[in-house]
C-alpha positions in Angstrom: -21.5 18.9 -16.3 -24.2 21.0 -14.5 -26.2 21.4 -17.7 -26.0 17.7 -18.4 -27.0 16.8 -14.7 -23.6 15.2 -13.9 -22.7 15.7 -10.2 -19.3 13.9 -10.3 -17.0 12.8 -13.2 -14.3 10.2 -13.2 -11.3 11.6 -14.8 -8.8 9.5 -16.9 -5.9 10.2 -19.3 -6.7 10.1 -23.0 -4.2 8.7 -25.6 -1.7 5.9 -25.1 0.9 6.9 -22.5 1.8 3.2 -22.1 3.4 3.4 -25.6 6.0 5.9 -24.4 9.6 4.7 -24.5 10.4 2.6 -21.4 12.9 5.2 -20.0 10.2 7.8 -20.0 7.0 5.8 -19.4 7.2 5.7 -15.7 8.0 9.4 -15.4 5.2 10.3 -17.8 2.5 8.2 -16.2 3.5 9.4 -12.7 3.3 13.0 -13.7 -0.1 12.4 -15.5 -1.5 10.9 -12.3 -0.2 13.7 -10.1 -1.9 16.1 -12.5 -5.2 14.2 -12.2 -4.8 14.2 -8.5 -4.5 17.9 -8.4 -7.7 18.3 -10.4 -9.4 16.1 -7.9 -8.0 17.9 -4.9 -9.2 21.3 -6.3 -12.7 19.9 -6.9 -13.1 16.9 -4.6 -17.0 17.0 -4.8 -17.0 17.0 -8.6 -14.0 14.7 -9.6 -12.5 11.5 -8.9 -10.0 9.6 -11.1 -8.6 6.3 -12.7 -4.9 6.0 -12.8 -2.9 5.7 -16.0 0.0 3.1 -15.7 3.2 2.3 -17.5 1.6 -1.0 -18.6 4.5 -2.2 -20.8 6.5 -2.5 -17.6 4.3 -4.7 -15.4 6.4 -4.4 -12.1 6.5 -0.6 -12.5 2.7 -0.6 -13.3 2.0 -2.5 -10.1 3.9 0.0 -8.0 2.2 3.0 -9.7 -1.3 1.4 -9.2 -0.5 1.0 -5.4 0.6 4.7 -5.3 -2.2 6.0 -7.1 -4.9 4.1 -5.1 -3.2 4.3 -1.6 -1.6 7.7 -1.7 -3.7 9.6 -4.4 -7.0 8.1 -3.6 -7.7 7.0 -7.1 -10.6 4.6 -7.8 -9.0 2.2 -10.2 -7.1 2.3 -13.5 -7.8 2.5 -17.1 -6.0 0.8 -19.9 -6.3 2.2 -23.5 -5.8 -1.0 -25.7 -3.1 -3.6 -25.1 -0.6 -3.1 -22.3 2.2 -4.0 -24.8 2.6 -6.5 -27.6 0.4 -8.9 -25.8 -2.9 -8.8 -23.7 -3.4 -8.9 -19.9 -3.8 -12.6 -19.9 -0.1 -13.0 -20.3 1.7 -14.3 -17.4 3.9 -11.3 -16.9 0.6 -9.3 -15.8 -0.4 -11.9 -13.1 1.0 -10.0 -10.3 -0.6 -6.7 -11.4 -4.0 -8.4 -11.8 -3.5 -9.9 -8.3 -2.9 -6.3 -7.0 -6.1 -5.1 -8.5 -7.8 -7.9 -6.7 -6.2 -7.1 -3.4 -6.9 -3.4 -3.6 -10.4 -4.2 -4.6 -10.4 -1.6 -7.4 -11.7 -2.0 -11.0 -9.9 -2.2 -14.2 -11.4 -0.2 -17.1 -10.6 -1.9 -20.4 -10.9 1.0 -22.9 -10.3 0.2 -26.7 -7.0 0.9 -28.4 -5.5 0.4 -31.8 -5.4 -3.1 -33.2 -2.2 -4.7 -34.2 -0.8 -3.2 -37.3 -1.1 -6.6 -39.1 -4.8 -6.6 -38.2 -5.3 -3.1 -39.5 -3.7 -3.9 -42.8 -5.5 -7.2 -43.4 -9.1 -6.1 -42.2 -9.2 -2.3 -42.4 -7.7 -1.1 -45.7 -8.9 -0.9 -49.3 -11.1 2.2 -48.8 -10.3 6.0 -48.5 -7.7 6.9 -45.9 -10.4 8.4 -43.7 -12.7 5.4 -44.0 -9.8 3.0 -43.3 -8.9 4.9 -40.1 -12.4 5.2 -38.9 -13.1 1.6 -39.5 -10.0 0.4 -37.8 -10.6 2.6 -34.7 -13.8 3.8 -33.3 -16.1 2.5 -36.1 -15.2 -1.2 -35.4 -11.7 -2.3 -35.1 -10.7 -1.2 -31.6 -14.1 -2.2 -30.1 -13.6 -5.7 -31.6 -10.2 -5.9 -30.1 -11.3 -4.7 -26.7 -13.9 -7.4 -26.7 -11.3 -10.0 -27.5 -9.1 -8.6 -24.6 -11.9 -9.2 -22.1 -12.8 -12.6 -23.6 -9.1 -13.7 -23.3 -9.1 -12.7 -19.6 -12.1 -14.7 -19.0 -10.8 -17.7 -20.7 -7.5 -17.5 -19.0 -9.3 -18.2 -15.6 -8.1 -15.0 -14.1 -11.6 -14.4 -12.5 -11.6 -17.7 -11.0 -8.1 -17.0 -9.5 -8.9 -13.5 -8.4 -12.6 -13.4 -7.3 -12.6 -9.7 -6.3 -11.4 -8.6 -9.8 -13.8 -6.4 -11.6 -13.6 -5.1 -15.0 -15.5 -2.1 -16.6 -16.2 -2.5 -20.3 -17.6 0.4 -22.4 -19.6 0.8 -25.5 -22.2 -1.8 -24.2 -19.4 -4.4 -23.5 -17.4 -4.0 -26.8 -19.6 -6.4 -28.8 -18.9 -9.4 -26.4 -22.2 -9.5 -24.6 -24.1 -10.1 -27.9 -22.1 -13.3 -28.5 -21.9 -14.9 -25.1 -24.5 -17.6 -25.8 -22.6 -18.7 -28.9 -19.5 -18.7 -26.8 -21.0 -20.8 -24.0 -22.0 -23.3 -26.7 -18.8 -23.4 -28.5 -16.6 -23.3 -25.4 -18.3 -25.4 -22.7 -16.9 -26.0 -19.2 -15.4 -29.4 -20.4 -13.3 -27.6 -22.9 -12.3 -24.4 -20.8 -11.8 -26.1 -17.4 -13.3 -23.0 -15.9 -15.7 -23.0 -12.9 -18.4 -21.0 -14.6 -19.7 -20.4 -18.1 -18.4 -17.3 -19.9 -21.8 -15.7 -19.5 -21.9 -16.2 -15.8 -18.3 -14.9 -15.5 -19.3 -11.8 -17.5 -22.3 -11.4 -15.3 -20.3 -11.5 -12.0 -17.2 -9.7 -13.0 -18.1 -7.0 -15.6 -19.8 -3.7 -15.4 -21.0 -2.2 -18.8 -21.3 1.2 -19.7 -22.8 2.9 -22.8 -20.0 5.3 -23.3 -22.2 7.8 -25.0 -24.0 5.3 -27.3 -27.4 6.3 -26.3 -29.2 3.3 -27.9 -32.4 1.9 -26.2 -32.0 -1.6 -28.1 -28.6 -2.0 -26.8 -29.7 -1.0 -23.3 -32.7 -3.3 -23.4 -30.3 -6.3 -24.3 -27.8 -5.5 -21.6 -30.5 -5.0 -19.1 -32.1 -8.5 -19.9 -28.6 -10.0 -19.7 -27.3 -8.4 -16.5 -30.0 -6.3 -14.8 -29.7 -2.7 -13.8 -27.1 -3.5 -11.1 -24.2 -4.1 -13.6 -24.8 -1.0 -15.7 -22.7 2.2 -15.1 -23.8 5.3 -16.9 -21.0 7.0 -18.8 -20.8 9.6 -21.6 -17.5 9.1 -23.2 -16.7 12.9 -22.9 -15.0 14.6 -24.6 -15.2 12.1 -27.5 -19.0 12.3 -27.4 -21.1 15.3 -26.6 -23.4 15.5 -23.6 -26.4 16.2 -25.7 -29.4 14.0 -24.7 -27.6 12.4 -21.8 -30.2 13.2 -19.1 -33.0 12.6 -21.3 -31.8 9.1 -22.2 -31.6 8.3 -18.5 -35.0 9.7 -17.7 -36.6 7.8 -20.6 -35.3 4.3 -19.7 -38.1 1.9 -19.4 -37.2 0.9 -15.8 -38.5 2.1 -12.4 -37.0 4.9 -10.4 -34.6 2.8 -8.2 -33.1 1.1 -11.1 -32.6 4.5 -13.0 -30.8 5.7 -9.9 -28.7 2.6 -9.8 -27.6 3.0 -13.3 -27.1 6.8 -13.0 -25.0 6.7 -9.8 -25.6 4.1 -7.2 -23.8 1.3 -8.9 -20.7 3.7 -9.4 -20.8 4.7 -5.8 -20.8 1.0 -4.6 -18.2 -0.1 -7.1 -15.8 2.9 -6.7 -16.5 3.7 -3.0 -17.7 7.3 -3.7 -20.6 9.5 -2.7 -21.8 11.7 -5.4 
């Protein structure tokens, strides 16, 4: 962290703990959050945390979110993939989304494995290694994460819960680059929403690079959303920290905007001081 110029890191649980059997999921996720909390307590000036939740059990997930935020001091929660066999726009998750809104903490929608039927239909026919890479971090799980966020926007959840904020990694999981087409294809007359999908995205989503140090991607997102909606992240340990500070230093924006991207936006959204 010191070598890369990182003052404070937001910790989260890797893998897919929500896929644990129901009789184990609550205990497993609670223990994971307690362990994260211990790391934060030991180094409060260097770490904060996002909660993991037993997502397949919405009522238990809501209870654990409240505990993690109000008792452990966590700054939000992170979901790897789908919460269960459906997406978060399913009515079963309405109360949980309402709780995010009431607590005023963000939801990080991280990619996860696509449905097996999708993997079989779209991501087979090559070597086992290429199939796996294509279906996961090469394309498949980013595409699904974008669909997940799109479904939330189309469901009207952001009209219903005006304080709900979502963090989307990998420059928005493909979705920002298709928003104009979506606005044209799904106008307000069809969706019944109060705003266009682009406007909803601009007002309820924060985008992170997640280690994709790509200037053309940055320039597109910056033009779409401005510096105030970009959170810098490195996707560690899945990506190295090589070039992280150089990328920030070389962004073609002024000093105030670089600081906003590097830490001030995160301070505001998460209620932290780095």
